[in-house]
C-alpha positions in Angstrom: 11.8 15.9 -14.5 13.5 12.9 -12.9 11.7 9.7 -14.2 14.2 7.0 -13.4 16.9 6.8 -10.8 19.7 4.2 -10.7 22.3 4.0 -8.0 23.3 2.4 -4.8 21.6 2.6 -1.5 23.6 4.6 1.1 21.2 4.3 4.0 17.6 3.7 5.0 15.6 6.7 6.5 12.3 6.6 8.4 10.4 7.5 5.2 12.6 6.3 2.5 16.2 5.8 1.4 19.3 7.8 0.3 20.5 6.7 -3.1 24.0 7.6 -4.4 23.9 8.5 -8.1 27.4 9.3 -9.3 28.4 11.0 -6.0 25.1 12.8 -5.4 22.9 11.5 -2.6 19.1 11.7 -3.4 16.6 11.3 -0.6 13.8 9.2 -2.1 10.5 8.4 -0.4 9.6 4.8 -1.1 6.9 2.4 0.1 8.0 0.9 3.5 8.1 -2.7 2.2 10.6 -1.7 -0.5 12.6 0.3 2.0 12.8 -2.6 4.4 14.0 -5.1 1.7 16.8 -2.8 0.5 20.2 -2.9 2.2 23.1 -0.4 2.2 25.4 -0.9 -0.8 22.7 -2.6 -2.8 22.1 -1.3 -6.4 18.6 0.0 -7.0 16.6 1.0 -10.1 13.6 3.1 -9.3 10.7 4.6 -11.3 10.4 8.1 -9.8 8.1 11.0 -9.6 9.4 14.5 -8.6 6.9 16.7 -6.9 7.8 20.3 -6.7 6.2 22.3 -3.9 6.9 25.8 -2.8 8.4 24.6 0.5 10.1 21.4 -0.8 11.0 19.1 -3.7 9.9 15.6 -3.0 11.3 12.7 -4.9 9.2 9.5 -4.7 10.5 6.1 -6.0 8.8 2.8 -6.9 10.0 -0.6 -7.9 7.6 -0.8 -10.9 5.9 1.5 -13.4 2.6 0.3 -12.1 3.5 1.5 -8.6 4.3 5.0 -10.0 1.0 5.1 -12.0 -1.1 4.2 -8.9 0.8 6.8 -6.9 -0.1 9.4 -9.6 -3.7 8.4 -9.5 -3.8 8.6 -5.7 -2.3 12.2 -6.0 -5.2 13.1 -8.3 -7.7 12.6 -5.4 -8.4 15.9 -3.6 -6.8 15.9 -0.2 -4.2 13.2 -0.9 -0.7 14.5 -0.9 2.6 12.6 -1.6 3.1 11.4 2.0 -0.4 10.1 2.4 -0.3 8.4 -1.1 3.0 6.8 -0.1 1.4 5.6 3.2 -1.3 4.0 1.1 1.3 2.2 -1.0 3.2 1.2 2.1 0.1 -0.6 3.4 -1.6 -1.8 0.2 -0.2 -3.3 -3.0 -1.2 -1.7 -6.3 -3.2 -4.9 -7.0 -5.1 -4.6 -3.7 -5.8 -0.9 -4.5 -7.1 -1.8 -7.9 -9.3 -4.6 -6.5 -10.7 -2.4 -3.7 -11.7 0.3 -6.3 -13.1 -2.3 -8.7 -15.2 -3.8 -5.9 -16.1 -0.4 -4.3 -14.6 -1.5 -1.0 -13.7 1.7 0.8 -13.2 -0.2 4.0 -9.9 -1.4 2.6 -8.6 2.2 2.4 -9.9 3.1 5.8 -7.4 0.6 7.3 -4.5 2.8 6.2 -3.2 5.0 9.0 -4.4 8.6 8.5 -7.3 7.7 6.3 -10.9 8.0 7.7 -14.0 6.5 6.2 -14.9 9.7 4.3 -11.5 9.9 2.6 -11.6 6.2 1.8 -15.0 6.6 0.1 -13.6 9.7 -1.8 -10.7 7.6 -3.1 -12.9 4.9 -4.4 -15.4 7.3 -6.0 -12.6 9.3 -7.6 -10.6 6.4 -9.0 -13.5 4.3 -10.3 -13.4 5.8 -13.8 -9.7 6.6 -13.8 -8.2 3.3 -12.8 -8.4 0.6 -15.5 -9.1 -2.9 -14.3 -6.2 -5.2 -15.0 -6.9 -8.1 -17.2 -7.7 -11.2 -15.2 -8.5 -9.1 -12.1 -10.5 -11.4 -9.9 -13.1 -9.6 -7.9 -12.7 -9.7 -4.2 -15.5 -11.6 -2.5 -17.6 -9.3 -0.4 -16.3 -9.4 3.2 -18.9 -10.3 5.8 -19.4 -8.1 8.8 -17.8 -10.8 11.0 -14.7 -10.9 8.7 -14.5 -7.1 8.7 -14.3 -7.3 12.5 -11.6 -10.0 12.3 -9.7 -7.8 9.8 -10.0 -4.8 12.2 -8.8 -6.9 15.1 -5.8 -8.2 13.2 -4.7 -4.7 12.1 -5.2 -3.4 15.7 -2.8 -6.1 16.8 -0.2 -4.6 14.5 -0.5 -6.8 11.4 -0.5 -5.0 8.0 -3.7 -5.1 5.9 -2.0 -7.4 3.4 -1.1 -9.8 6.2 -4.5 -9.6 7.7 -6.2 -10.3 4.3 -3.9 -13.3 3.9 -4.9 -14.6 7.3 -8.6 -14.2 6.4 -8.1 -16.3 3.3 -6.5 -19.0 5.5 -9.8 -19.5 7.4 -11.6 -22.6 6.1 -15.0 -21.9 4.5 -16.9 -24.1 6.9 -15.7 -22.2 9.9 -18.6 -20.8 12.0 -19.4 -17.1 11.5 -18.4 -15.8 14.9 -15.6 -13.4 15.5 -13.7 -15.2 18.3 -13.5 -18.5 16.4 -12.5 -16.9 13.1 -9.9 -14.6 14.8 -8.4 -17.6 16.6 -8.0 -19.5 13.3 -6.7 -16.4 11.6 -4.0 -15.9 14.3 -2.9 -19.5 13.6 -1.9 -18.4 10.1 0.9 -16.3 11.6 2.3 -19.2 13.7 2.5 -21.7 10.7 5.9 -22.0 9.2 
C-alpha cells in the first residue's frame, strides 16, 4: 500500500499530476484546486490512497490526511467511485462536505457535476453516522429558496460552489429576498479586488 508520496511534479494532467519519485513517474489523481496550484519542478508531499481494480490501479493524492479520510468515506457510499469522489473533493472542501452532512443539506452535493439529487441524498444519509463533526464546526444557516436559486445561477455561470457560497455570504442581511437583486449583489463580490 502506498500511503505517502514525496517527489517533484513533472507535469499537470487533466485529472491530476505526474510525480517523479527517485526516477519513477507516478500518475496521481488529485483534487483540481491542488493540481492548479502545483507547478512543474515543485516538490510535493501527498497523503495517498491506492485503489486496485481489475482494469487499473488508481493512485489518489491529497494535501492533508483529512482530505484522504473524507475521500475514503465518500468511497464507502454505494455508487461513488474514485473519480466521482475526486470530483466531489475538486468542488467542495472537506469542511464544506462535513458541514453539508452535519446540516443534512444534500443540495450542496447536487451542485457537483455528475451527482444528481438522489445520489446527493444518499451521500448525506450514508455519511451522517460515519463522519465525525469537527470541534467548533459552526452549523450552516439554512439556505432560503431564493438563495438556493442564486447559488444555482452562480454555478450555472461557471463559478465553483465554494466561490458561489462565498458570494452568498457577501450579500448583506437586509437585502430584499428577490433573486435578481441578490444575484446582482452576489456578482459584485467577484468584481471587488
